[in-house]
Steps between C-alpha positions, in 0.01 A plus 500: 500500500617707202501369144880505509521269803202269452579167332446465127314176577357372826319165506360339815348150525392490135283206393358389168318174432391331179243246608670287763849609394671772705717679244601762758483395863573778750782667306660815647775714346622858516691666216686825566495781250793492261604140561515202268292226661489143372222245530641150464309175508425182306223490243166512676640669812261797470735761353289587195178523699673728750626728223157510336349614831769767544444620144125529563383221272375268775327553832624295797271296720663631819785718618610850403728642232612857436700597192637856494253572780200376299284188513568353153164330432307804621720788381609355165421818308744698713759226533545382141654826367769470769609140439650304213433132436718270294330169428697184432300442184195632317341842510652630175322572173650254247441719196691812608869587503700578816513877453129508413420309818709739709334804346156349558573428867658845542169655390336355811709717737511872574881514523642197318862416436634541146417185294809551285723515809344187646540312173874568515518438874382139464698440181216462251598760243597231250156339541291818473348391166428141611145400592457398862389151402834450322721614788709241679414410857779717635401795281140469617621511861700815432199666340284403798756661728499822298118508507507460879724809525330729250280667764797596724371277783583531869470123538570229242391135511727274293391139446798289389662805335787321325323180391614411148764772480852445371790583738552851360132594525491349849794715613333809350178423688688450827662841460163654418358364826796643690446837330134495599597448862755782481228732373274410794263263320382199701533168318323174587614205293441128479769275364608138497863605439673497839801694371265772376335521841836518679641768269195726475290474814552697819262260675318179410195311616493126436137391458371145525140377516375858517711597802828684551745241633802734514568868439817708507800610298680239288780492757253451786321219316816312408601520866195279568702217350694475826865404519752532222540230242745388237386430145695334223448334164665179388416158360147380580452218748803550725517288815317707763632289787862548394445870433346551844788320667762699309340832596428389859126557484197278552355312206181710531707814433582382145237553232495463121192708400581457130731245338854630538407793725590450867415693815681441828337662802818614673719808519758522222821495702835489322559147636161377381555637147844337491351167611239526225767560235708203622199269514387596148856435375493152651158441341637616164222762491543853367392797714311716249351767727535601865304758699441573866262706710139492604222335307389669181165672464391212278579250778300703752212535253488125434515417869221743594269400214561125486193288436544308825552810715282484809 
């Protein structure tokens, strides 16, 4: 298999234990070159341990992993110049300024990117004279992203890349990830923001208890939710029995996952929407929002990673 066709990452039956705890328990994923791949999962699902193994910082107890054709914990010296790693927090020298940090990291590579260009790319020009320890959380994240890119990597690991960012910085980072993909760079990211995963990722793996419980494109994963449903927002505590009768569905099909937010497991026909509007009028309740379609990625994520899942 040529370098152009082999996966950027190939993991088979990976395991890692800490005492009696299985942090990673038979995890398998494949990441194609040039795609944006997301790792989603609740805290403690094994995402960070998996990334640390792929980055070469930990050795697994069992299973195999190849990153850019190399075994990360054995071939770290050859792998590290080809990857970029953005940590969620830590790893920065508190007493330097952003441009100084970029120039320092650039000195570690044979063909680095321009520190000045990267400073502008992530929007930190106005903070170039500010010490790292005085940067805001969002500014620190942007600097970490620039440092991950300074070596012109083939593969970038992004851990919660937009945590703490304001909406403008978040949008800039999203576009930067898209630009990386367009240039052929492979991106692996973890995030707890479902909208971020849906907008950025070509494919996703949902991880729970150290295993992959679902993998596919955002559209494929939301299709796991099954039939269509109707969602609306109104006054909290509406009569579920009356609502079910008005919409001609079973009582079990009506849910109120959060006060005032309702989900009806039924197709959103014109007649059913009209019946909902009439019933809400009779209940003197305002219809604030209405949406239809399959379950959201967040719904699928919560269902697949619920604490009582068998």
